[in-house]
VOGU-3710 file (C-alpha; in Angstrom, 3 decimals, decimal comma):
1> maaqlqthpa> -4,463/-78,111/1,494  -4,201/-75,622/4,369  -0,758/-74,673/3,164  -2,159/-73,913/-0,289  -4,839/-71,610/1,158  -2,292/-69,714/3,248  -1,671/-66,181/1,902  1,856/-65,528/0,771  3,492/-62,720/2,785  4,663/-60,964/-0,397
11> aeaspaaagt> 1,083/-60,650/-1,585  0,118/-58,674/1,499  2,913/-56,167/0,911  2,392/-55,859/-2,802  1,843/-52,347/-4,189  -1,461/-53,338/-5,728  -2,772/-54,586/-2,400  -1,753/-51,314/-0,709  -3,524/-49,245/-3,288  -0,276/-48,101/-4,961
21> papgvarspr> -0,013/-48,502/-8,738  2,240/-51,328/-9,836  5,497/-50,531/-11,591  4,889/-49,453/-15,171  1,310/-48,374/-14,454  0,824/-44,593/-14,770  -0,594/-42,755/-11,756  -3,883/-41,123/-12,648  -3,280/-37,367/-12,653  -5,172/-35,158/-10,219
31> ragsrrdyvp> -7,824/-33,263/-12,071  -6,971/-29,584/-12,649  -9,219/-27,249/-10,779  -9,882/-29,676/-7,981  -11,018/-28,369/-4,617  -7,522/-28,805/-3,199  -6,233/-26,250/-5,777  -8,830/-23,632/-4,922  -8,313/-23,542/-1,161  -4,740/-22,082/-1,220
41> mctallwvgp> -5,749/-19,664/-3,984  -8,711/-18,350/-1,992  -6,543/-18,012/1,102  -3,940/-16,014/-0,846  -6,652/-13,734/-2,277  -7,930/-13,017/1,221  -4,470/-11,713/2,140  -3,622/-9,760/-1,014  -7,195/-8,704/-1,857  -7,187/-5,513/0,267
51> aialitgvvv> -3,838/-4,443/-1,216  -5,107/-5,072/-4,754  -8,281/-3,109/-4,025  -6,251/-0,219/-2,569  -3,880/-0,097/-5,559  -6,821/-0,244/-7,954  -8,650/2,581/-6,209  -5,667/4,831/-5,543  -3,435/4,199/-8,575  -5,157/2,391/-11,437
61> ypavelvkaa> -8,519/4,184/-11,421  -7,035/7,726/-11,187  -4,558/6,865/-13,949  -7,360/5,693/-16,249  -9,400/8,813/-15,481  -6,350/11,034/-16,108  -5,806/9,539/-19,557  -9,533/9,828/-20,267  -9,493/13,499/-19,256  -6,377/14,121/-21,363
71> tgdysltglr> -8,262/13,094/-24,494  -11,445/15,025/-23,731  -12,902/18,457/-24,308  -14,410/20,112/-21,212  -16,470/23,207/-20,611  -15,518/25,866/-18,064  -17,820/24,156/-15,581  -16,070/20,798/-16,047  -18,630/19,030/-18,249  -17,169/16,658/-20,827
81> rgsvgaanft> -18,271/17,608/-24,335  -16,572/14,805/-26,200  -13,216/13,366/-27,218  -10,532/15,312/-29,059  -7,929/12,554/-29,357  -4,354/13,775/-29,043  -5,197/17,457/-29,624  -4,617/18,368/-25,962  -1,147/16,830/-26,028  -0,313/18,763/-29,199
91> qvlhhpafat> -1,430/22,037/-27,635  0,629/21,403/-24,497  3,777/20,542/-26,475  3,360/23,680/-28,604  2,527/25,965/-25,686  4,788/29,077/-25,674  5,897/28,412/-22,079  6,436/24,655/-22,412  10,193/24,850/-23,112  10,702/27,285/-20,220
101> vmantamwvv> 8,710/25,071/-17,860  10,718/21,982/-18,832  14,006/23,856/-18,335  12,817/25,073/-14,918  11,764/21,538/-13,998  15,139/20,082/-14,955  17,004/22,768/-12,993  14,689/22,377/-9,992  14,912/18,572/-9,792  18,650/18,231/-10,458
111> avvaativvs> 19,671/21,055/-8,103  17,393/20,061/-5,211  18,118/16,322/-5,384  21,886/16,736/-5,808  22,215/19,339/-3,044  19,967/17,324/-0,736  22,022/14,144/-1,164  25,347/15,932/-0,606  24,197/17,868/2,472  22,377/14,826/3,879
121> lglaqflske> 25,537/12,721/3,674  27,313/15,156/5,978  24,273/15,562/8,231  23,793/11,798/8,564  27,476/11,346/9,347  27,199/14,013/12,046  24,049/12,498/13,568  25,659/9,058/13,696  28,360/10,290/16,097  28,051/10,316/19,871
131> ffgrkavrwa> 27,731/13,826/21,310  25,850/15,622/24,047  22,273/16,421/23,038  22,277/14,116/20,017  18,691/13,008/20,688  17,464/16,609/20,785  19,273/17,412/17,540  17,778/14,349/15,856  14,288/15,417/16,921  14,948/18,962/15,680
141> vivpwatsli> 15,890/17,629/12,243  12,488/15,929/11,956  10,521/19,167/12,484  10,656/20,448/8,849  9,553/17,012/7,676  6,630/16,842/10,116  5,413/20,356/9,328  2,967/20,938/6,487  4,703/22,069/3,302  2,217/24,900/2,875
151> vtarlftlvl> 3,061/26,189/6,352  6,793/25,903/5,685  6,538/27,624/2,317  4,411/30,436/3,755  6,936/30,867/6,572  9,724/31,291/4,030  7,730/33,917/2,142  7,910/35,942/5,348  11,605/35,182/5,866  12,451/36,193/2,285
161> dyyhgvlnsl> 10,136/39,200/2,111  11,644/42,293/0,496  10,423/44,844/3,029  10,109/43,009/6,332  11,959/39,715/5,753  14,234/38,425/8,487  16,950/37,436/6,011  17,183/40,892/4,438  17,225/42,461/7,884  20,122/40,265/9,010
171> lttahiidkp> 22,112/40,800/5,808  21,727/44,581/5,876  22,474/44,789/9,609  25,666/42,781/9,076  26,541/45,092/6,146  26,774/42,125/3,799  24,395/43,856/1,379  23,659/47,563/0,946  19,968/47,258/0,132  17,351/44,493/0,441
181> idflgddswt> 17,160/41,744/-2,174  13,833/40,799/-3,735  14,397/37,051/-3,335  10,947/36,079/-4,624  10,428/38,833/-7,201  13,809/39,237/-8,909  14,171/36,760/-11,795  17,782/36,036/-10,885  16,859/35,135/-7,297  13,476/33,386/-7,554
191> mpsmiavgvf> 14,670/29,940/-8,658  17,688/29,830/-6,282  15,370/30,796/-3,409  12,918/28,024/-4,295  15,789/25,531/-4,575  17,095/26,513/-1,122  13,658/25,945/0,427  13,283/22,675/-1,501  16,579/21,419/-0,086  15,575/22,492/3,413
201> vslpftayvl> 12,347/20,468/3,410  13,986/17,444/1,742  16,860/17,121/4,218  15,091/15,332/7,108  13,824/12,332/5,146  17,050/11,921/3,166  19,272/12,321/6,211  17,343/9,679/8,133  17,449/7,218/5,233  21,230/7,637/5,026
211> laglsaipae> 21,518/7,495/8,816  19,759/4,127/8,747  22,206/2,992/6,078  25,165/4,094/8,195  23,765/2,272/11,223  23,587/-0,951/9,212  27,320/-0,947/8,391  29,119/-3,373/10,739  31,790/-1,887/13,001  34,126/-4,765/12,034
221> vyeaaridga> 34,416/-3,313/8,534  35,826/-0,044/9,874  38,107/-1,941/12,228  39,495/-3,946/9,306  40,055/-0,756/7,299  41,871/0,840/10,242  44,116/-2,221/10,643  44,913/-2,061/6,928  46,120/1,505/7,435  43,306/3,337/5,635
231> gkwrtywhvt> 42,791/6,957/6,649  39,449/8,600/7,363  38,898/9,948/3,863  39,974/6,707/2,182  37,759/4,699/4,531  34,799/6,930/3,775  35,354/6,781/0,005  36,133/3,058/-0,317  34,126/1,596/2,577  31,291/3,856/3,699
241> lpllrpallv> 30,021/5,096/0,328  29,987/1,652/-1,384  28,071/0,167/1,549  25,671/3,128/1,472  24,683/2,488/-2,148  21,340/0,811/-1,304  20,348/3,696/0,984  21,546/6,256/-1,563  19,507/4,537/-4,272  16,319/4,640/-2,202
251> asvlniiyvf> 16,883/8,249/-1,133  17,655/9,414/-4,678  14,697/7,716/-6,371  12,189/8,857/-3,762  13,585/12,390/-3,838  13,328/12,539/-7,630  9,635/11,610/-7,442  9,028/13,853/-4,437  10,736/16,928/-5,912  9,076/16,498/-9,318
261> nsfpivytln> 5,680/16,625/-7,592  6,516/19,322/-5,037  3,597/21,660/-5,698  3,265/23,656/-2,417  6,788/25,115/-2,392  6,932/26,199/-6,041  3,384/27,527/-6,098  3,500/29,372/-2,755  6,895/31,024/-3,291  6,118/31,894/-6,910
271> drnpglehdt> 2,464/32,861/-6,473  2,874/36,619/-6,827  4,848/36,404/-10,085  2,710/36,649/-13,246  3,003/34,216/-16,131  4,866/30,907/-16,172  8,454/32,168/-16,095  9,419/30,323/-12,896  6,948/27,424/-12,893  7,743/23,726/-13,009
281> sitfmyklaf> 5,709/20,959/-14,611  3,514/20,394/-11,554  2,419/24,046/-11,206  2,163/24,332/-15,009  -0,559/21,659/-14,890  -2,526/23,577/-12,266  -2,280/26,930/-14,008  -3,404/25,487/-17,345  -6,694/24,539/-15,714  -7,292/27,395/-13,291
291> kssehsigms> -4,895/30,341/-13,734  -3,986/30,735/-17,409  -6,003/32,128/-20,295  -6,576/28,597/-21,631  -8,628/27,374/-18,639  -8,428/23,917/-20,186  -8,949/20,818/-18,057  -8,002/18,630/-21,010  -4,674/20,391/-21,502  -4,000/20,201/-17,765
301> aaagvinval> -4,665/16,445/-17,783  -2,454/16,016/-20,859  0,328/17,890/-19,054  -0,215/15,519/-16,130  0,237/12,470/-18,345  3,414/14,006/-19,778  4,641/14,710/-16,251  4,088/11,095/-15,149  5,856/9,793/-18,257  8,734/12,194/-17,619
311> ilsvvlvylr> 9,111/11,056/-13,997  9,106/7,376/-14,962  11,657/8,023/-17,730  14,003/9,924/-15,412  13,763/7,245/-12,712  14,408/4,428/-15,202  17,393/6,249/-16,711  18,791/6,862/-13,240  18,330/3,224/-12,188  19,992/2,061/-15,365
321> svkwkei> 22,910/4,476/-14,952  23,653/3,377/-11,381  23,243/-0,339/-12,278  20,760/-0,878/-9,465  20,505/-4,640/-10,079  24,143/-5,001/-8,977  23,547/-3,232/-5,651
//
């Protein structure tokens, strides 16, 4: 009788006794939205919440307000009088200076970005070498980047001045030119002068991005190329440049955005010239609202929307052309 009352060992270890469903019995699913689901979600929101709030306040809200302003009619004092739909966009696209401004913008962006990348490649290669005073030279390169663009642009208006400019004084003293050149007033010299200043202020950032890319290339790669008999030029073309593609991509994209929106240089160097003959899209927006006969905030906002769309289109076309996903 005692043997019959004795519990079988298998019964103690059975799944049912341990609280585990028996084979063939479906486990009851955990209810969606349980407290265990909310805890990780709340923790994640605590971390990303400030970033989301910052993006909303700095990017999303201004973008919504820009589009709203682009479809509105405003008085000279800035009061909104109602919506005009796409009329502001139509007026901007049919503006007499729009084609000239777009041509200036294309020339400005392509010339500054291309020249900056080419010069920065050589400058970064130079700064990566060991030489006496390298640290001082590296610090000197940062100065134009650390200085306010307004200050730099105003300094160059003095350097390029027709009557008292340092550049004209040097060129005439060296008998390179017979008479001073009106770098900022002559139509044939205004855009090249602005491009030269644009390249000057863009060099520090681009050179340091490429210098970081050069520093990340392992020395073993160059040693292998040397053992294989590759010369300096072949090594640079087939080893250095391919490995610099990520740095070149970052530098190019950021420079495209930066140069498109470079207001201080274009406006300061071109301030004394009447009309819109040498303006780019960013100064065109400003003058539509405050300097031109239109005095239209709505047209200025519409030009801003067009400018943003143009920047995004150029960046996307560039990324597609360089096959950035394969880098």
